[in-house]
N, C-alpha and C positions, 0 to 999 in steps of 0.2 A: 309255472314254477320258476324259481330263480336260476335253475341250471340252464334253461332254454335261452337265457339272456346273456350267457357268457361267450367270450371269444374262445378260440381253440385252446390257448395257453391256460386260461382260467379254468375251463372245463376239465382239462387233463389233470390239473392240480386238485380241483374240488372232488373229483371221482377217483383219486388215487386209492389203491388198495391200503388196508390197515397196515400200520408199520410206522416207521420213522420218516416223516415227510417234512421237508424244509421248502418253503415258498419264498423265493427272493422277489419281493414286490417293490419295484422302484417307485419313485414319487409319482402320484397320479395315475397309477396302473389298475386301480380298482380292487384293492386288497379287501376292502370291507365286503364288496359284493361276492368276492371269492369265499371268504369265511362263512358268510350267510349261506352261500350255496353248499359249502361243505356240511354244514349242520343239517340242512335240508336233505342232503344225500344220505347222511348217517341215519336220520329218522326214516327215510324211505327204505333204507336197507334193513330196517328192523331193530336198530339199536334203541334201547330204552332211553328217554330223555334223562333219566336219573343216572345213567352211565356216562353222561357227557359233561365235561367241565370246560368252560370258556374263561380264559384269563386275559384281561385287558389292562391297559395302563390308566384308563379313566373309567369311572362308573357310567359316565355318559355314553362312551363307546359301546360298552356291553349292553346297556339299555336300548340303544339304537339297533344293534344287531338282532337282539331277541325280538324286538318289535317288528323288525322286517321278516323274521322267520315266522312270526304269529300271523302274518298275512296269508300264509299258505297251509298252516296247521292249526288245529284246535288249540285255543289259548290255554285251556286246562292241561293240555299235554306239554306245551312249550314251557310253561311256568315251573315245570319240574327239572329243567336244565339249570345246573349250578353255574352262575355267571357273575362276573364282576372283577374288580381289581384283585391283585394277589392279597391285599390287606382285607378288603371287604369279605372275600370268599373265606379266607382263613378265619376271620371273626365269626361268621356265621357257622362254620363247621366246628369251631371250638365251643361254641354255645350249645350246638347239638351234642357235643361230648360232655356237657354239663360243667364247662369251665366257668367259675365265678370270677369274672374279670371286668375291669373298667378300662376302657380305652382312653388314653390321654395323648394330646398332641405334644410334640417336642418342646414347644415354648412353655407349656405347663410344667413338664417334668424338669426343665432347666431350673425352675424356681425351687423344686424339691432338692435338686442337686446343689443348688446355691446354699441352701440351708445347712447342708453337710459340709460343703467346701469351705464356708466361712468360719468353721470351727477349726480349720487348719491353719498353720502358719508355715511360711516357707523361708523366712529370713535366716534360719540357722544353716541353710544349705549354701555352700560356696559354689556359685556358678555364674558365669557371664551371661548365660541364657536366662530369660525371664520365663517363669512358669506359665503354663496355659491358665487362662481364666476359666471359670466354671462353664460358660456357655460353649467355648471352643473345646473344652475337655469332652463335653457331651457329644459335640459333632464329630470329634476325631474317634471317639469310641463307637459311634453309630457307623462311620465309615469302615472301621475295623470289622464290625459285625457283617456289614454288607459285602465286604470284599476279601476277607481272609480265607485261607484254605486250611482252616483248623489249627493254625499256629496260635501260640499264646499272645495276649495283647502286648506283653513286654517285648517279645521277640519282634512282633509286627512293628511296634512303635520305634524300637531301636534301629530297625532297618530303614524306617522312613525319616526319623528325626533323632539321630544318635545324641544330639546335644541335650536332649531331655532325659537321658538316662539317670541323672542325679535325682530327679523327682519321681521316678517310677514307683518306689515304695508308697509314697503319699497318694499318687494317682490311683494305684491299685487298691489302697485302703479306702479311698473315697468311693471308688466304683463298687467295691465289695459291699460297703454299707448302703450305697444307692440301690444296688440290685436287690439286697435283702429287704430294704424298706419298701421298694416297689412291690415285692412279692407279699410282704406282710399286709399291705393295703389292697392287694389285688389288682394293682395297676399294670397295665402293659402299654408299650408303645408299638409303632409299626413293625419294628424288627422283632419284638417279642412275639407278635402274632405269627410271624413266619417261623421263628425258632420253635414255638410250641406245636405248630401244625406239622412241622417236620417230624417231631417226636411221635405225634398221633399217627401220621401217615405210615411211618416205619413199623408201627404196631399192626398194620393191616386194617385200620378202621375204615378205609374208604375203597370203593371199587369202581373207579372210572375207567371205562373201556377205551375212551379217547379223550385226550386233552388238547384243546386248541389254544395256542398262545399268540396274541396280537403284539405288534412291536417287539418282536423277539430280540432285536438287536440291542435293545436297552435293558435287557435283564442283567441283574448283577449276580454275583456268585451266590449269595444267599437265596435269591429267587430261583436260580438254577438248581440248587439243592432241594428246594420245594418241589419242582417239577419231577426231579428224579426220585424223591421220597414216595411220590404217589405210585411209582412203579407201574404206570400204565403200559399196556402192550402197544398203544398207538399214540403217536404225537403228530400234531399238525401245526407247525410253527411258521408264522408269517413275519417277514421283516426285511430290512434292507441295510446291509452293512455301511452303505454310504450315508445313512441317517442315524448312526449311533453317536449321540451327542451328550450322553449323561455319565461320562467317566468320573466327573467331579463327585457324583453320587454313588460311585461304586460300579457303574455299568461296565461290563466286561465284554468287549468286542470279540474276544476269543471264543465265547460261548457260541455265537452264531458261526464264527470262523472255523470252528473244529467240529461242527455238527456231524459231517460225513465220516469223521474219524472216531467219534465217540459212540456213534449208534451203527450197529451192524446192518447191512443192507439198506442204508439210508438212500432215500430218493431226493434229488434236488430239482425243483421246478423254478422257472423264471417267468415273471410277468414283465414283458417289455413294451407293451403299447400304452403309451401315455395319453390320457384323455383330458388332461387339465390344461397344460401350457402350450403356447404357440411354439413354432419350430425355432424361432430366434432365441426365445427365452431358454428353451431346453438345451439348445446348442451352446449357449453361454455357460449354463450350469455344468454341462458335461465336459467342456474344455478345462474347467477347473478341477472337478472331482476325479478326472482321469489321471491326475498327478499322484493320487494316492494308490496304494497297492490294490490290486483286483483280487478279492478273496474268492469270488466265484464269477464265472463268465456271465455278462449281460450286455445287451445292446438296445438302447431305448428307441422306440419308433414313435414318430409323432402321428397322431390320428386327427388332431383338431384341424378343421378346414379353414377357420378364420385365420387370415394371415397375421393381423395385428401389427403393431409398430415395433421396430427393433428396440432392444433395450437402450436407454439413454444415459450417458454419464454426465453428471452435473458437477461442476467444479467451482468452489467459492474461496474467497480470500480469508474469510474468518468463520469460525464454528457457528456462532449465533446467527450470522448472516445466512448460513446454510438453512437453519431451522425456520427462519422467517420466510426464505424463498420457497421451501417445501410447503409451508402453510399457505402461501399465496397460490401455489400450483393447485393445491387441494381446494381452495376457495373457488377457483374458476374451472375446476374439473366438472365434466358432465356426469361423472360416475357417482352414484349415491354414496354418501359418507360411510355407511355401514359396509360397503363393498371396498373400502380403501383401508389399507394398513401401512403403518410406518414401523419398520423393524430396526432394531439396534442391538448391538453386541453387549454394550455396557449400560447399566441402569442409569448412570449419570447423564446419558443422552435424553432420557425421558423427560426430565424436568424442563429443560429448554424447549423441547418440542411442545410440551403441554402449554407453556406460557405463550409460545408463538401462536398456537392455534386458538387459545382463549382470547388473545388480543384481536383476533379476526372473528370473534364470536362463533367459532367452529367447535361443536361439541366433540368430546373424545372420551374414550375409556381406556384405562390401563390395567391390563390383565396382570395380576401379580401384586397389585397395591392392596392396602388393608381392606379386607372384606367387611361387610356389615357385621358379621358375627365375630370379628376380631377387634372391634371397637371396645374401649374399656368398659363403657356402660353395659354393653350386651354381655361381655365376658363376665362382668360381676353378677349380672342376673343369672347367667348359666351356672356359675359357681354356686350360687345359692341353691338352685334347683338340684345340682349335683349332690350337695350335702344331704338333701332330703332322700335322694335315691340311694346314696352310698355313704353312710356315716363314717366309713373309714377313709374318706377322700381327703386326705391331708393337703393335697395340692389346691383343691377349691377352698379349703379352710384358709390356707396361707394367702391365697389370692384375695379373699374377702377382707382379711385383716390388714391388708396394705392400706386400707382406707381408715384404719384406726390410728389416730395420731400417736406416734411414739412406739408403734408395734411394727416391726419389720419381719423379714422372712424367718430369721433365727428365733425371735421371741414368739412369733406366731406358731412356729413348729413346736416350741417348748410348751406353749399353752395347749395346743392339740394333744401332745403326748401326756400332759397332765390330766386332760379330760378323759383320755383312754384309760388311765389308772383309776381315776375316780368312777368311771362308768363300767369298769371291768371289761374293757374292749370296745365300748360304745360311747362315743362322744356325746350323743343326744342324752343318754342316760347320765353321763358325767355332768351335764349341765342341769338337767331337770331334777334328778334324784341322785346326787353324788354320795359316794361311800364316805360318811363323815368320820369313820375311823381311820381314814388316810389323811394324816395331819400334814404331810409334805408330799404333794404330787410331783414336785420337781427334784428329781434325784440327780446328783452330780455324776459326771463321767470322770474317770481318773485321767490325769495328764499323761501324755506320751509324746515327748519332744521328737523322737525318731520319726513318728508319723505326723508330726505337726499338729497334734490335737491339743486344744486348750478349752477352759471353761469360762463361763460368763459371770456367775455370781456366787456369793458365799452364804448370804443370810436371806431369809424370807421377809416379806413386807407385812405390815400390820393391816388388818381389815377395817380398822376404825377410820382410815383415811377416806373411805367411800360412804360413811354415814352422812345423812342429810341430803343425799342425791336422789331420793325417792325410789330406791331399789326395793323390791319385795324382800321381806325378811329372809325367805328361804334362799334367795340368790345371794343376799348380802353375807350369808354365813358360809358360802361355797369356798372351800380351800383353794379353788383356782385363782381367786383374787389375791393370793399371797405372793404372786410373782413380784419381786421388788421393782421391776421396770415397768409395770402397768401404771400409767398415769391416770389422772381423773378422767381425761377425755377418752382414754383407752378403756377404762372401766365402764363408762357410759356406752361406748360402742358395744362392748361385750354383753352388757345388759340388754341392748336392743336386739343383739343376736339371740340371746336367751329367750326373749319374748317371741321372736320370729319362729324359733324352733318349737317353743311350748304351744303356740296357738296355730301352727300349721297342720293341716290335715293331709297326710302324705298318701292317703288312699283315694282321694277324690280325683276327678278328671284333670288333666294337665292344664287346660284353660283356666279352671277355677283357681287352681293352686297358684299359677303365675299371676293371675289377677290380684289375688290377695297379697302376693309378694310385692307387686308393683305399688300397691297402696300402703305398704308397711313403712314404719318410721326408719327402719334399717335401710331400705333401699333408697328412701328419700334423702337420707344422710349421704349415702354414696353418690347419688345423682347431684346433690347440692355441692359436694366437694368437687366434683369433676366440673360443674358449671362455673364455680368460682375460679378454679385453676385456669380454665379457658377464657375467662373474662378478665384475667389479671392485667394490670397496667404496669408499664415499665418502671415508673417511680414508686411502685408499691400500691397496695389496695386493688380494687377491681371495679369494673363498670357494672353497677347495680342492674341497669336495664338490660344490658347485654347478657348478664348472668341469668336473668329471668327468661330471656328468649332461649338461651342454651338449655336451661332446665326443662323448658316445655318441650324442646326437640328431643331431649334424652328420654323423657316419659313417653313421648309419642313413639319413639323407636322401640321402647320396651313393650308397648301394646301391639306392635307388629309381631313380636316374638309370641305374645299370648295368642294372637290370631292364628299364626302358623301352627301352634300347638293343638288347635282344634282338630287337626287332621290325625292326631294320634291318641291311642287309648291308654297310654302309660307314659310317665315321665322318662323312664329308662329308654324306651324306643325312640322317643323325641330326641333325647340327648345324643344317642348313638348315631342317629341319622345326620345330625349336624356335624359331628366329629368326622365322619367318614366322607361327607360330601363338601365340606368347607372349602377345600383347596380348589374346587372346580367352579366356585361362584365368581362372577364378574359384575362389577357395579358400573353404572353409567351407560351412555349411548353415544353414537357417532362414530368418528374415526377411530380405528383401532391402533393403540400404541402398544407394541409388543416386543419383548426380548425375543431373541431367536428361539430360546427354549419354550417360551410360551406360545409361539406361533405354530409349533409342531402339530400336524394334523389338520391345519386350517388352510383355506385358500381364499384368494381375493382377486377381484377383477383388476384392481390397480394397486401397485405396491411400490413403496419407497424403502430402500435400504440406505441408511445414513451413516455418517462417520466412518467411511471406509479408508482410514488412514493407517499407515504402518505403525504398529504398536497398539492400536485400539482394535482393529479387526484385520489380521489376527491379533489377538490380545497377547502380547509378549510377556507381560507380567504373570499371567496365568500359565503360560508355557514353561516359564522359569520355575514356577512353583509346582511342576509336576504334570502340567498339561502336555499337549503335543500339537505340532503343526498340522498333523493329520486330522485331529479332531476339529481344530479351528476350520480346516478346509471343508469338513463334513457340515459344520455349522453354516458355512457360506452356501453350501449346496442346498441345505434345508431351507434357508432363507429365500434363495432365488426361486426355488421350485414351489413356493407359496403363490407365485404370480401366475395368473391365468392369461391375461392379455396385454397388460401395460406394466413395464418395469423400469424404475428409475434407480440409479446407483449414484451416490453422492459422497463427496469428501471436501474437507477444507484445508487450506494451507497453514492456518495459524489459529491458535487459541489465545486471545488477547487477555483473558483472565488469568490463565496459568502461564502466559508468555512462552508458549511452546510452538515451534515450528514443526510441520508435519510433511512427510512424503506420502505419496498415494499408497494404497494397500498392495501388497504382493498379488492378491487375488485379482485385482483390476488388470494387472499385467498378464497374469495367467489367462484371464478371460479375453485378452486381445483388445481391451479398451484403451490401454496405455502401452506405448512401446517401451520395452525394456532397453535401458541404456547399456551398451557393451561395456564389460568390466575391463 
């Protein structure tokens, strides 16, 4: 049993009495083993698996923990434990509560917000400050939802950015319409999942006798409200305040810091035995992190017997010279490339590192780069599938019509809304069997200069312009074609979409549906458009042979999706699995190129931390924008404690492209690798 393998500290924590328990698990101290043992202890003690909730920050982490528990208990018992990320758990529980929702990623919903935002004007407002663009407005509203303590968006924003007060009425009007539109189409984003589950939990819909929370230090205010809403009599929260690095996303270190004050009779346990890093590596990390306030007492003890080599400082004259030298060290290293990582604070470092590695024919992978499922061709394929599963999916509709010449997000949204009218709430009906008594599916909105709202057109277009294009008579008479800004090319694209909808069998298995879609004229139009774009030449035109090669690759990638779909019995389950898991996917193989945030939870035999220059790490720009030196220090601690045996820290004195001179990072001085000069 897992309990027999624990050290004394882990055992005391895992077998703690029910109540409010916080486990401070420093880097490499076996927190996963402790959580697994705690679940085993609960089951042994007679707690029903249905009464256990495990919340993690990645689905991979929860899957690993449940699999480890399954080694000691019947799998049919263990599968009844509710486990996953805050978002995936909330989604599943809401579905059990019969919520009819479609989960959308932020980048998709930003397109919807854009279609609302672009109907507003701001030029009538006198202000030296430039208004937020739609993408940042989405991000700032998301941060508000994550981190606010029930104050209004206006009050919260004025406190953070008082210079944006002149735009507040328009911002709020845009967001009100956005929220209403999401609700009308059944869309939810990640925050909405949590907001809805809080409402259901407060109604007493769930009965979890113990909630276990991993990476507790990274919970934000909204996630903290989720935990409290379940009103469980027992919590088992595991985290490390020295590894709280998500303040930019609303993470609130005060949640872990105030645990013993918020919960009566709370018990605090500490895991202090590090099984990952050598003594020298751990000593360096501790010298730096000790400069931060100590929220709870802890003292790390090294258990690793291998001595390893002391951390080494590498100093270079120029930034790219640094990348080249790191690449050469990796080339001649005896460590397998999969066990080597290069960590950076700023994403701008990654490009130079990748180039330097590729020049030496060293394979590498960048976590956080565009995943297979985020490429345009695959996104278009998934949008088409989504329309079949959810005819109210305006986001997928607008995304598809980006490939129709002359139809952007605003016109795409207007066409969608027109089809809704023609189909009495169903765009598929609006396409195939429109209500012909509706002569004008495009109704105007009145102007409101105070809220910056304006309209796009006054008169309808004639259907005669589409005659002779080979359209079916039934489609040619559809009032949807009356939009004055639908060009001939746009009309042809809309007709191909009509045929796709008309001849798709939405009830057949996902593989067959996607196979038919890949072979459709509509998808080939999209794939051909992308191929031509990617084969474009500087002087105009495109490389015909190159375009053919790219087109073949696009179609091949689409068939990969079809084959993945063989594992699912419905399109809806297939799509939701992709949305919830896409952020954890990594492409490529070889050396790991990672931002500090992406390195969280990982470990490597050999590790390089680059660009340790004052201003870049710690990142002074982000500190000035609301970050803190304490968080930058925690980032450094997380980075260094990824190393098991070999650690290199490097910096350069000069960037010849930006013509900037650098001083070494403050953290190198705090680590004792560089002597501080007396002031």
